[in-house]
C-alpha positions in Angstrom: 126.8 81.2 36.5 125.2 83.7 34.2 125.7 85.3 30.8 127.3 88.8 30.5 126.8 91.1 27.5 129.9 93.4 27.6 128.6 95.7 24.8 125.7 96.7 27.2 127.5 96.2 30.5 124.5 94.0 31.4 124.2 90.4 32.7 121.2 88.1 32.6 121.2 87.8 36.3 122.5 89.5 39.5 126.1 89.2 40.5 124.7 88.3 43.9 123.5 84.9 42.5 121.2 84.0 39.6 119.3 81.4 41.5 118.9 83.5 44.7 117.5 86.4 42.6 115.1 84.3 40.7 113.8 82.5 43.8 113.1 85.8 45.5 111.6 87.8 42.7 109.7 85.2 40.6 109.1 82.2 42.9 108.6 83.7 46.4 107.0 87.0 45.4 105.3 85.8 42.2 104.5 82.1 42.1 104.0 81.3 45.8 102.1 84.6 46.4 99.7 83.8 43.5 99.1 80.3 44.7 98.3 81.5 48.2 95.6 83.8 46.7 93.9 81.7 44.0 94.1 78.2 45.4 93.4 75.4 42.9 95.8 73.2 41.0 96.4 75.1 37.8 98.5 78.2 36.9 99.1 79.9 33.6 102.4 81.8 33.5 103.9 84.2 30.9 107.6 84.9 31.1 108.9 88.0 29.3 112.4 87.1 28.4 112.8 83.3 28.5 116.6 83.8 28.4 118.5 81.0 30.1 115.3 79.2 31.1 116.2 79.6 34.8 112.8 80.9 35.8 111.0 78.2 34.0 113.3 75.6 35.5 112.7 76.8 39.1 109.0 77.1 38.5 108.8 73.5 37.3 110.7 72.2 40.4 108.5 74.3 42.7 105.3 73.1 41.0 106.3 69.5 41.4 106.6 70.0 45.2 103.1 71.5 45.3 101.4 69.2 42.8 100.4 72.1 40.6 99.8 71.9 36.8 101.5 74.6 34.9 101.1 76.1 31.4 104.2 78.2 30.8 104.7 80.5 27.9 108.2 82.0 27.5 108.7 84.8 25.0 112.2 85.5 23.7 113.4 87.2 20.5 117.0 85.9 20.7 117.3 82.4 22.1 120.5 81.5 24.1 122.9 79.3 22.1 123.9 75.8 23.0 127.5 76.8 23.9 126.3 79.3 26.5 123.8 76.8 27.9 126.5 74.1 28.3 128.5 76.5 30.6 125.6 77.2 32.9 125.5 75.3 36.2 121.9 75.8 37.3 121.3 72.1 38.0 124.2 71.8 40.5 123.5 71.6 44.2 120.0 70.1 44.0 119.2 66.6 45.2 118.9 64.1 42.3 121.4 66.4 40.5 121.6 64.4 37.3 117.8 64.2 36.8 117.5 67.9 37.5 120.2 68.7 34.9 118.3 66.6 32.4 115.2 68.6 33.1 117.0 71.9 32.6 118.4 70.8 29.2 115.0 69.5 28.1 113.6 73.0 28.5 116.0 74.1 25.8 115.9 71.0 23.6 112.2 71.2 23.0 111.2 73.0 19.8 110.2 76.6 19.6 106.8 77.9 18.7 104.9 74.8 19.7 103.3 73.5 22.9 105.3 70.6 24.5 105.0 68.6 27.6 108.2 68.8 29.7 106.5 66.6 32.3 102.9 65.3 32.7 102.1 68.5 34.7 104.3 71.1 33.0 103.5 72.3 29.5 105.9 74.7 27.9 105.4 77.0 24.9 108.5 78.9 23.9 107.6 81.7 21.5 110.4 83.3 19.5 109.0 86.8 19.1 109.4 90.5 20.2 107.5 91.6 23.2 105.6 94.2 21.2 104.0 91.4 19.2 102.3 89.7 22.2 98.5 89.7 21.7 97.2 87.4 24.4 94.0 88.4 26.1 93.2 87.4 29.7 95.1 84.2 29.5 97.6 84.3 32.3 97.5 84.3 36.1 101.0 85.5 36.5 103.7 87.3 34.5 107.4 87.1 35.2 108.7 90.3 33.6 112.4 89.6 33.2 113.4 91.8 30.3 116.9 93.4 30.2 116.9 96.5 32.4 115.4 99.9 31.5 118.9 101.4 31.4 119.9 99.4 28.3 116.5 98.6 26.7 114.0 101.4 27.8 111.7 100.5 25.0 110.8 97.3 26.8 109.5 99.2 29.9 106.9 101.5 28.3 103.2 102.1 28.7 102.6 100.3 25.4 104.4 97.1 26.6 102.7 97.2 30.0 99.3 97.7 28.4 100.0 94.4 26.5 100.9 92.8 29.9 97.7 94.1 31.5 95.6 92.7 28.7 97.3 89.3 28.8 96.5 88.9 32.5 93.2 87.5 33.9 91.5 89.8 36.3 93.4 89.8 39.6 96.5 88.5 37.8 99.9 89.6 38.9 103.1 90.8 37.3 106.4 90.7 39.2 109.8 92.2 38.2 113.1 93.0 39.7 113.0 96.7 38.6 111.7 99.3 41.1 112.4 102.4 39.0 109.9 105.2 39.4 109.3 105.5 35.7 108.5 101.8 35.5 106.1 102.0 38.4 104.3 105.0 36.8 104.1 103.3 33.4 102.4 100.3 35.1 100.0 102.5 37.0 99.1 104.5 33.9 97.7 101.4 32.2 95.6 100.4 35.2 97.9 98.3 37.4 97.8 98.5 41.2 101.5 98.5 42.1 103.3 97.8 45.3 107.0 98.1 46.2 108.4 95.1 48.0 111.8 94.2 49.4 114.2 93.2 46.6 116.5 90.3 46.2 120.1 90.3 47.5 121.8 93.5 46.2 118.6 95.3 45.5 116.6 97.4 47.9 113.2 97.0 46.2 111.3 95.3 43.5 107.7 95.7 42.1 104.6 93.6 42.0 101.6 94.8 39.9 98.1 93.5 40.1 95.3 93.8 37.5 92.2 94.8 39.4 89.3 92.4 39.2 
């Protein structure tokens, strides 16, 4: 399941499957790629567009498998309401289904704008803010850039926003996103990112991964 915004003709996730898309773009191409390159047991992640919490949820499950400690900051201007969350089925189909559902709901029940332990190895800070107000400097190893698409919110895909992303990353940090538009790639490159096109998730030919040069 996902959430659809009819006034924009936009959904939070792909019609080809919310979990399949998130696993490809953010877990396989972002999280796993970054772990392969930095080693260690700690990873700081910034998510642009916390939304339904799916990316945080899948990251937590993957981190548990790999015994990785995570600090996860999710930025969202308009948090999803409880009614919508109750209709999502992201916890279904996993082993230990009830425990996994509880973990997913805990991500949303924890308060905003303060650092909270979801588990002993996963710290979540949900910040209710606009992306333009992000001022972090060299804090994160990885950014999940999951804003609504450039067709409906082009102001979120500008040089100004990607400069903030570049500053927020540590040297050699990465940003991954489902978009592969030429204008997005050029905006990333203009602020200093090294950008590569990669195979996209189901239903999309390509996606982008950007690296902050060390």
